C-alpha positions, -999 to 999 in steps of 0.1 A, spaced: 71 746 -286 108 744 -280 121 709 -273 147 708 -246 174 682 -254 189 661 -225 223 678 -229 207 712 -224 189 703 -192 202 713 -158 220 685 -139 197 688 -109 167 684 -133 182 654 -149 189 638 -115 153 645 -103 138 630 -135 160 600 -131 148 594 -95 112 598 -107 118 570 -133 133 548 -106 105 552 -82 76 542 -105 74 507 -91 66 481 -118 67 509 -144 102 520 -134 125 526 -164 159 519 -150 177 522 -183 164 556 -190 171 567 -154 207 554 -158 212 576 -189 199 606 -171 223 599 -142 251 594 -166 245 628 -182 241 646 -149 273 629 -137 292 643 -166 284 677 -150 299 664 -117 265 659 -100 274 639 -69 240 623 -63 239 612 -99 273 596 -97 265 578 -65 231 565 -78 245 553 -111 273 536 -92 247 518 -71 229 507 -102 261 492 -116 268 476 -83 234 460 -80 232 450 -117 194 454 -119 181 460 -155 216 471 -165 247 449 -167 266 447 -134 299 464 -137 319 465 -104 347 486 -119 323 513 -130 305 510 -97 336 515 -76 348 544 -98 315 563 -95 309 557 -59 345 566 -50 341 599 -69 310 607 -50 328 598 -17 356 623 -25 328 649 -25 319 637 11 285 622 0 277 601 32 257 574 14 285 569 -12 311 567 16 291 541 35 287 520 4 324 524 -4 331 511 31 310 480 24 329 475 -8 363 478 9 351 454 36 339 428 12 365 433 -15 337 441 -40 351 458 -71 382 468 -51 409 450 -31 397 441 4 410 467 29 396 468 64 414 500 72 398 519 43 365 504 54 371 516 89 379 551 77 347 553 57 325 539 85 340 561 111 337 592 89 300 587 81 293 577 118 302 613 126 277 624 100 249 605 117 245 576 93 226 548 112 246 516 118 280 532 108 293 534 143 286 497 150 303 488 116 333 509 126 336 492 160 332 457 144 360 465 119 382 479 147 378 447 167 388 426 137 419 447 130 430 445 166 424 408 169 444 402 137 473 424 150 474 406 183 476 372 166 504 385 143 525 400 171 522 369 193 535 348 164 565 370 157 598 371 177 603 399 203 635 413 190 633 445 169 608 473 169 594 475 133 565 495 119 548 497 85 527 525 72 496 510 89 506 494 122 533 479 144 547 448 127 571 435 154 580 446 189 612 449 209 601 440 244 572 426 264 561 461 277 559 474 242 538 445 231 514 451 260 512 488 251 505 481 215 479 454 223 462 478 247 461 505 220 481 531 240 509 530 214 501 529 177 513 539 143 502 572 127 509 580 90 523 615 88 537 636 60 571 623 70 559 587 69 547 564 96 556 573 132 549 558 166 526 577 189 513 575 224 476 582 225 469 600 258 433 609 248 440 646 254 471 647 231 494 626 209 531 622 218 554 612 190 580 586 199 615 583 184 623 552 204 606 526 226 598 543 260 606 510 278 638 497 263 651 525 240 649 505 208 646 527 176 617 519 153 626 506 119 602 511 90 594 480 70 568 469 44 535 456 58 541 426 35 574 416 51 577 379 58 589 369 92 
């Protein structure tokens, strides 16, 4: 009888065997399953990368390694695996294995909400509210003088009407191939702005870390 070595197995077969080992309850062999996922992942098996990343994230039976968890889950997310993308959103939101980033979390949650992942839409709305609340506090604390935008949002406004429009969400920053630009969101279409529609001030691009 021919013995089939692990390296000779099909990635889908290795992934399935790994799942079987994980789902044996008290008899589960997580270490053996992780090795199967690792081998399948070397052949770019998306599910294997995501599952191995989850094992590293949880640190059950294998040593917790957040760097490896992030790397594997991010790779699976690039392949549009919805469960990996949702987990990556959680990691960005909590700063787990990666620098905390609400906007990246929002992107992940909003993307998988469109794929029908339960709870993702509520998560996206919660992050959106937090981003908006933080922006409102920031703008109110800064002088109304110059119109300044970073690659993520409006950092300072030039007039009261512009502040109101930004806070209402009708004017926002969009990152384009030319860099960040101001846009009016009319629901039906986006209009790019080269100046403030209220006072004529030209937007200046600044770092999001600029100190005022």
